[in-house]
N, C-alpha and C positions, 0 to 999 in steps of 0.2 A: 351130459346133462340129463337129469331125470325127467320123467313124464310130468311130474308135479311142477318142475321148473319151466317146462316148455308150455304149460297151459297158459291160457290168456290170449288176447288178441295179438296178431302178428305185428300190427302197427305199434302197439305198446312196447313190445320187445325191442323193436327198432329204435324207439324213442329212448328206452333205457340204455341201449348201447351207445347212442349219441351222447346222452348226459354223462355216462361213465367215462367217455373219452374226452369230456369237455369241462375240466375243473375251473377253467378261466375263459374269458372271451377270446383270448389268443388261441387256445386249444379248440374252442368251438368254431372259429373261423377256419382253422386247419382241417377240422373234421368236415365242415361244410364244403370246402374246396375239394376234398377227396371224393365226396358224394357227387358233386357237380361234374368233375372230370370223368368220373365213371359213367355219367350220363351223356358225355360228349361235349360238355361246355368248354369253350376256348378261353384261356386267360388273356386279358388285355390290361394295359397299364394306363393310368390317368395321364401320365406325362407323354404318352405317345399320341400320334395323329391317327387314331383308329376309326374315326368317322368314315373316311373314304374306303375303309376295308370291310365295313359291315355289309353282310350279304343276306339276301332273302333266306329265310329258314335258318338263320344263324343263331348260335347259342353262345353267350358270352358272360364273363364275370370279371369283376375286379375287386381288389381289396384296398383298404386304406389303413396304414399303420398297424397291420396284423390284427386289427380288432373290430373292423366293420367290413361288410361285404354287400355288394350289389350284384345280382345276376339277372339277365334279361334275355328274351328271345325275340327275334324279328320275324314277323309274318311274311308270307310269300310276296304279297303285293304291297309291301310297306312303302310309304312315302313320308317325308318330313311333314309334320302337321298332324300325324296320327296320334291318337291318345296313348297313354301308358296305364296299364292296369297293375297296380302296385299292392303287394302285401308287405306291410312294414311291421317289424318286431324289434325286440332288443335282446342282446345276449348277456348283459351283465346282471348280477344279482347282489344283494347286500352281502358283504363279507369283511374279513379283516385283511389288511395289507401291511406288509413289513415296512417300517419307516426307513428313510434314507440313512439314518444313524440308529441302528437297532440294538447295539450291544448294551446289555444291562445285566446286572447281577445283584442278588440280595439274599441274605440269610443262607448262603451256601448253594443257591440255585442259579443256573444260567437262565436268563430271561431274554425274550425277544420283544423289542418295542414294536407295537402295531398301531395302526390308525383304523378307525371304523369307516366303512364305506357304505353309504346308503342308510336306509331306515330299518335296520335289522331288528328282529326280536332277540336281543343280545343275550338274554339269560339262557336261551336255548343252546348257546355255544359253550356253556360250562360243562366240564366233565365229558367232553367229546374227544375222540381220537382225531387229531388234526394233522393233515399232510400239507405239503407245499407244492405250488406250481406257478408258472409264469414265464417270463422271458428274461434272457441274460444278454448283455452286450459283451461280446468276446473279441479279443485281439487274436490275430494269428501270427505266425513266425515271420510273415512278410510285412507286418505293420498295417494290415488291413483289419477292418472291424465288421462284425455282423451281429444280427440279433437272432438268437436261437431259443426255441422253446425248451423248457425244462419241467420235469415233474418228478418229485420225490414221493413216490406213492407208497408211503408206509406211515404208521402212527409215529409222529415225530414230536408234536407239541401238544400241550394240554393246558386248559385254564381250569384249575381245580377250585371247587367251591370250598367254603369254610365249613368245618364240621359243626353240626347243630349244637354240640356241647359247648362250643366257643361263641355261638351266637344264637341264644335260645329263641329269639323271635323270627329266625330265618324261615321257618316253616309257614309262618303267617304272612310275612312281607319280605320278599327277597329284593332288597335294594342294594345297589353297588355303584361305585364310581368307575366310569369306563376309562378314566385316565390312570387311576392308581390301583384299582382292584380287578383289572381286566387284562392282565399281562400274562401271556403264555410262558410256561416253563419249557426249556429245551433240554436241560440236563443238569448235572451237578458240577459245581465249580471245580471239584477235585479232578474232573476229567480234563481240565485245561491246564493243570499245574505243570505239565511237561511241555507246554507250547512255547512259542517264541516270546521273549520278554516284551512287554508292552512298549517300553520306551524305545527299544531298537526298531520295532515295527513302525511306530509313529514318527520317528525322526527322519525317515528316508522316503516320504510319500510324495509322489507326483500329484498334481492337481486332479488328474483323472483317476487316481487310485482310490479304491474304497476299502482297502485292506484293514484300515484302522477303525472303520465304522461298524463292523460286524464281528461277531465271534469267529475266531479262526476255525472252529469246528464246523460252523455253518458254511463258511466259504469252502472248506475242504470237502464237505458233503456235496455241494454244488459242483465243484471242480471234478470230483470223482464221477458224478452223474454225467457230466459233459465230456469226460476224458481229456481234461486240460489241467494245467497247473493253476493254482488259485490266483496267481498274479496276472493271468490272462483274463480274469473277470474284471470288467471295468464299470459295470453298473447292472442293475436288475430291477424288475418289477415282480414281486413275489406275493402271491395270494395264499392265505390259509383256506383250506377246504375240508369238508367232512370226509374222512377216509372210508366211512361206511358207504357201500355202493347203492345206487338206485335199484329198487326191486319191486316186483309185483307183490301185493298183499291182499288181505281180506279173505273171507270165507270162500269166495268164488273168483279170486284174482281180480276183483273189481277195482281195486285201488292201486295206485303207484305211490310208494313211500320213497321219497327222494329229496335230494337237495336240488335247488335251481329250477324247479318247475316254472317259477316266475323268473325268466320267461323263455327258457330253452324249450319248453313244451311247444309254444307257438312258433318259435324259430324252426324247430325240427319239422313241424307240420307244413310250414311254408316251403322249406327246402325239399321235403319229400314230394310235395304237390308239383312243384315246377320240374323236378327231376323225373318224375313219372309221366307228367304231361307231355314232355318232349318225345317220349317213346310211344305215344298213343297216335292213332290215325288222325285225331283232331289237329295235331300240330302241323301235319303236312298239308292240310287243306285250309287252315285257318286264315282268314283275312281280318283286318281290323287293328286292334290295339297291340302294341308291344306289351308283353307280359314281364313282370319284374318282381323280384323279392328284394327287400332291403333289411339287412340284419345290422342294427345299430348298436353302439356302445353307449354307456353313460346315461341311460334313461333314469336309473335310480338316483342320480344326483342332479337331474335337471336337463340333461341332453345338450348342454352348452359346451361343445368341444369340437375338434376336427372330425371326430368319428361319431358324434351324437346326431340325433334327428334334427337339431337346429343348425347343423353344418351345411356345407354346400353340396352334399352328396346327391340328394334328389334334384335340387335346382340345376346342378351341373349336368346331370344326365338328361333332363328335359331340354336344356339348352343345346347340348351337343347333338341330340337326336333331331332337333328342329331349330337350327341356328338363326334363321331370319326372324325378325320381330313378328311378322304375320303368322308364320308357321308355328312359332313358339306359343303365341296366344291361342291359336286353334288347338294345339296339343294339350295345353293346360285345361281348356274348356271340355275336351273330350276324355280327359283322364279321370280315373277313380282310384281311391286309396282305401284299403281295408287296414285299419290299425288293429293289430291282434296282440292282445295282452291278457293275462289271466284275470279271471273274475272271482268274486267271493261267493262260495257256496254257503247256503244256510247251515249254521252250526247247530247240532242237536242240543247242545248245552247252553247255547246263547241265541236262540231263535229270535228273541226280541230285538236283536241288533239289525234285523232286516225289516224293511217295509213289508207289511204282511202279504201284499199281492205281488211282490217282486223277490221271490225266494229261489234262486237257481239251485239246482241239485247236481251233484256229481253224477256223471254219465247221463245227464238229461239233455245233452246236445249243446250246440253253440249258444252263447249268451250275447244278446245285443245290449250294449251298455249306453244308457241315456242319462243326460243331466241337463236341466234347463239352463244352468249357469255356464254351460259349454266346457265343463271339466272333461266331458267326453264330447266328441265332435258329431255324434249321431243326430240325424234329423229324420223326418218321415220318409224322405226320398231314399236316403241311404239304408234305412231299416227295411223298406220295401224291396230294394235291390237284393239285400242279403237274404231275405226270406224267400224270394223267388229262386235264387241260386241254390239255397238249401233244399227247397222243394224239389228241384230237378234231380237231386241225389237221394230223395226219400229220407232226408234227415229231420232233426228236431230242433226247435227254436225255443229259447228261454229269454226272459226280459229281466234286466236289473236296473233299478233306480234307487239311489240312496235315500234314507229317511231324511225328513226336513230338519231334524235336530242332530244330525251328524254331518261332519265334513265329508267331502267326496275326493277321492284320489283322482289322478289323471294319468295320461298316457302320451305317447308320441303323436297321437291323432290331432289334437287341437293345434299344436305348433306347426305340423305339416299342412294343415288346412289353410294356413295363412298364405301359402303359395297360390291358392285359388283352386286347388284340386278338391273335388267333392270327396268327402271323407266320412267313414262310419267306424265306430269303435265296437269291436267284438272280443270275445275270449271264451275260455272254457272254465267251468267252476272248479274251485279248489279250496281246501282248508289250510289253515296255518300259514298263510302267505307271509313271506319274509322270515320264517323260522329256518333254522339250519336243516330241518327235516320237514318237508311239506307233503301234502296228500292231494293227489289228483285222480282222475278217473281213467281207467284203462280203455274203456269204450270211447271216451271223448276224443282220443287221439285220431281215430279214423273219421269222426265227425268233422274235426277241424281240417284234416287233409281233404275230405270230400268238398267242403265249402270252397277252399282255395282252388281245387281242381276245377270245380264248376265255374268259378270266377274266371279262370284262365281260358276255359273252353267257351263260355257263353256270355260274358259280360257285354262284348261289343254288339252282339245281336240284340240282347235285352235292352241295351241303351237306345238302339234305334227305334224301339217300340215305345219308348218313354218320352213324353213331351212335358217339359217344365220350362216356362218362360222366365 
């Protein structure tokens, strides 16, 4: 690696490595597990009776459905009824996902049927080199089944735009139908002419077979990647992703040009904070709250799923740590949750889209997000706590509130606040949110890590000094 490539904040380089290893939530959970285990965290399973085995100074994590993760640490003098200090983020981003029956062809092209996921800036997906990743349900020779991650990391698919000569107004207004004009091409039909006859394939299918649902070439590619025969593939969830990697950019490496900054940026910062915190002297002497990170799935589509923020993940953890009604109620009252999701930086070409006194800047530090209609969960108490924690690390604070004449987005914060846990919404500023290529700040990565580290180190003590009836 050249000196030019090595320039820039170390934390930003680590984020880039995490994002490049995480084209899907499945891969992000896998990467997070590797980081946690390196830091000494022990895997537990929801179906096990692990409450009785939790030990003081213990470090634990569990996953659900390969796409959500909770990790937590136990203080030395922990007792049921103690609070839980939680950083909650999400791992999913808007993308395209292969349909259960994806085989299509038209005008000599092999096409792959896809469904849009989330509120993407879909025009940014045109003319991009697209790769595939996800998970596959595989059979083995003994009749058992398992779910394996897969990644075909090469330019494989593309959604071509129509030449301007064939649509003269395209430069002025680029409109398209996401069902009929947004279908990726995989190859040419002639490449399939020597394949198995369609009727012979479809006439012998078991109910669990997907061989007739997808192009044989696609299944063969997956099988080759997994070193199995195509008939051993029984199902899959495959996501399209931008093959171009995440990189530092700008005159002084001040930017991160990348996919999935919303919200792998926050997820990485939470992961890095708890992984480094357990190696610090503070971890061995700390009393007070359990510290926790929660990396959810499905935020971009409402969080209503077994792995989303509206699932049982956080309530179940609180209940298992403090099972009696009294201890559980005390734990909820003593807990605090930071909902961390990316925020909107002021855009130099569209500055009027921001309220003039609430214009977060890239590399300007952590953004506290407020909305009177509670689209964000922040209030004065939560904002004060965050500011004091940032102050302890010498960081910077920015404020964001949407204009009165514009709708406000939301996060996992408001839905998790319904548990009764005090909640605040924060993020770091970025441009082009929900584009296939987004822009974040390289210095902001450390600002986010510092906030979460300060939270794990000092919230319990700060909370004791704060009186709110």
